[in-house]
N, C-alpha and C positions, 0 to 999 in steps of 0.2 A: 305580522299578520301574512298570510298568503292570499292574493284574490284567485278566483278561479274563473277561468275563461272558457267559453263552450263555443267551438266554430259550428254555426249551424246553416242548414240551408235545407229548405221544404220537407223537414220531416217531422212537424212538431208531434207526432203519435211517439216517436222516439226521444226528443227532448225532455217531452214532460217526465219520461223513465231517469234520464240522465240528471234532472234535478232534483227528482223525489230520492233519488239515491245518496246523493250529496247530505242532505237534511236527515235522511235516516242513519246513516253510517258514519259522518263525521263529527264525531261526540266533541262540543263544544265550538262547534264553528261559528265564528263571528265574522267573517271576513265579506268581501263581495262576490258575488256571481253575476260575471257579466257576460251575455249571450253575444257572440258577435256573428249577426245576420246579413246573409248574402241574397236573399229574394223570397223568404216564406212570405206567402200571403198574410195580410194585416190581422184578419179575421183569426188566423191561428193563432199568431202571438198575442192576439189579445185574450184568447183563452189563457194562452200560458202566463200572462200576465195575471190574469185574474186567480189562477191557483196559486199562484208564488208572487205575489205583489212586491217583496222586497228584490228581486231581481232586478237587474239594468240590461238594458238592451240598446246596442249600438249598430246602425247599420252599413254599408259598406256605400261606396261612391255607385254601387251597379244595382243598387237593391231596388230602387223605384222601376228601372227598365226588366230587372228580371221578375219579379213580382207580378208586374203586368202583362208580362209574356204567359207565365205559369197560370194566371187566373184567366186569360184567353187560350189556354192548352197549346200554346204554343212552346218550343225548346229554345230556352235562352242561350244568350250568346254563350259561346265555352271560353270563357275567361274567369279565372281564379283572383279573388282577392289577396293575394299575399302580401303585398305593402298595407292595406288594411289592417291584417291581422297583425303584423309588426308593429305599425305605429301604434295599435291599441293597446296591446302588452305592454309597450315600453312606456304607458303613460300611468302605470299602477305599481304595483309592490315589488320589490328587487328580486323576490323569488316568486313563483306563481305557480299553478294548475293549471295545463292546458288540456282538454278535452273535445273531443268531437262527439256530435250529436247522437252517434251509434255505440256510447262508450256508457258504462254504468259501474259504480261499484258495488262490491258485494260482500264486502266484510267491515266491520267497527274499526276506525282509528279514532284516537284520541287526537284529537287535530291541533290542539297547543303545545303537546309535548312533540309531536311529528313536527310541527313547524320550527319549533327550539331547535331539534336535531339539526332540520335545514339549514338554519341561518348559522347555529353554533359551528358547523363542519364545514359550510360556505359550497353547498353542494351545486353545481352547474347543470346536471341532468340525472334524474332518476325515473327510470323505467318502469311503471305500472302493468303493462299489458306486452306479453309474447306469445301468447297462445299455444302455451307449453311447449314452444319449439326454444330448448335451450341453443340453438345455433346463433340465438339474436341475443343472448347474453352471455358474458363472461365469467368465465370459472375461475379467475385469477383474482380471487377477492383478497383484500388488502386490510378490511377491517369491516366488521359487524357492528350494527347497533339494534334497537329493538325493533325498528320497521325497514331497513335496508341494508345491504351490502355494497359497500365502496369496491371499486374493480380497476384496474390497471390493463384495459385491453390490449393485446398482442394481434397486432394487424401487421399485413406485408410489408408496407410501407408507411411512413406519416411524412414523407415529402409529397406534398400536392401536385406537384409536376410528374413525378412519377406515378402517382394515384390515378391522375387524368391520363395517362399515356395506356396505362394498364386496363382500366376500368371505363373509360369514356371515349377516350380516342383511337387508341390502338396504334398511337404515334411509335414509328420506329418497329413496327409490326410487335410492340412490349406485350400487346394483349393476348398476339397468338402465341407467344414463347412461354409466357405464364400458364396458359390453358394446357401446353405439353407437359410444364414441369409442376404444377400443382394443380388441385381442385378449383378451376377460376369463380365457379359460384360460391363454392366454400369460403374461399377467400373475401368474396366480395360483401357475405352475409358477415363477417366479423367485423365490419366497419359500422354495422346497424349496433353493434355494442357501444359505439361512441355517440350513435345518432337516433333520433325518432323525430316524426312528422308531429305527432300529438299522444297523448296518452302517459303523463306523467308530470314531473317538476321540471323547471326551468329556469335559470337563472337570465337576467335581461341581457347580460354580456354574453352567453352564450347562444339564446335565442335570435341576438343580433348578429353574431359571427357568422350563424349559417343562412341569416336572410338579409345578408348586406346590400346585396345589389337590388336595383327597381325591378321584379319581374311578374307575371301574370300567369304563372302555372307552378305547378310543383314538379321541381326536378329534385328529384333526392340526390342523386351524385353529384349533381353541382352544389347542391348545400353542404355535403360532406367533405368534397374539396375546399369550399369557402370556409369551412371549419378548420382543414388543415392549413389551410393560408393564414389564419387568422393566431396560429401558434400560440392561442391561449393555454395555460395550463389547468384543464378542465379536470374539476372533481367529479366523476361518472358513478353512477350507479343503478341498483335496481331493487324493488321492493324485495323484500325475503320470501313473501307470496305474489301472486299475483292480485292486485288489490282490484283490478277491474276486468270486465267480460264484453264482449262485442257482440254484433251480429253480423254474420254475411249473406243473410236472408234478403236484404235489399240495400240499395247505396243510393248517394244523392245524385249521382251523374254518370255516364259512360265513361267518362275524360278517363284514361290510363287504364281502358278497360279492353281497348279494341281487339287483343289478343286473344280473347277467348274464346273467339270463332262462333261466337253467337250473342244476339245482340235482343233486346226487349224493350216495350216501351215502360222505361221506369218513371217519366214521368206521370203518364198515365196511374201507375200503381200508387206511386205516391200521392197522387190527387185522391185517389178510392181511400187508399188507407187513414189520410188525414181526415177525408170528411166523416168515415165511419167514427173515427177517434173524436171528433167534433160533437157530434150529436150523442157522444157516452156509448158509443158500441165498441167498445176498445179491450184490447188484452187484458191479462191481471197486472198490471204497470207495478204495484208492489211485489212481485214475486219475483225477486231479485237474482235468483239464483237459476232461473229458467231463460231460455232465449226467447224470443217472441214465437208463438206456437203457429207453426205450420197452417195448423186448422183454421186458426182466426184470418190468416190470409188467405188462403182457399176459401174460405166463406165470402170473405168481402169481395174477391174478386170474380168469382164464379158468378156472384149476381149481377155484374156487370159485363164480363167478357169471358166467356169459355175459353176461346185461342188465346187471350192473352195469359191465362193462367198455366195453359201448357208450353206457352212461351217461358213464363217464368220458372217453370220445375225445370228446363232445359237448361236454362241461365244460370239459374242457381246452383246446378251440379256443378258446370263447368266453372264459376265464380270457386265455388268450397274446393275443387280440384285443384285449382291453381295456388290456395295455399298449402293443401296437403303436401303438394308435390316438394314442396321448400322444408318441409318438416313440422307443420304446424297442424296441431289439432282443433277441427271445427265439428 
């Protein structure tokens, strides 16, 4: 069995699609679906449970204060429940699928056959999503199965101290030196052959290695460094095609998006879209091949705030461009 965990924060209108896609595409699924929620107001969670009574919802220690703030139209504290995620997934199955509430399945998978392959081959990480950006998956394939490729990523160094010096601290100006000798950005992207935050399969030992220290933020380079320090001989791979889609039309918070050069009241947008979804005015949830329609977002927002929609258009363009610049298709 493989549990499925979904990291969720104040986007029930997306969480609905994520869960619906699991039941639609994972044939023979008999595991647990556990929503790891960090502040979605209770009325939205109540509807999710009404729609999917078999799911389990666990709440972070920040849940009460964040949900209260959101209900009062306040921006909650900028703290990420990383320890909560880690502690919860370590309670469950040895291998698990970890999603975020803006990811959904787009093709059928025989859940039992797939699970057997994961257990038989002792996989530590299988990436399901890379936005058609082949820089984020390794082409050094050592074995193919029905569902995924097992790879041996080639990176600049697996020495954690050198990795830190080159990509995190520039100690001894090694980062500056690498920039002169190599394509620094491309070399860094290769480490994402080894690592992902969510969007695929993890083993407990792999996840614990990445998130070993107490932290209340998502520092991806730190997690890569911790993975290298663990020196575990990981079995890494990616699905033979992308099993998931995601949307870049909304986000849960603006954390880590400060460099976009534009801001938008994302909490107001999510409140509007959650409310429209709650009363039954939603996009077509089960049309899994399509992204959230811009027309739906536009109609929902324009009813409340014309200027907010204009700000969203500018923000969405900048957010999408940040992914296109590294080679992703959005």
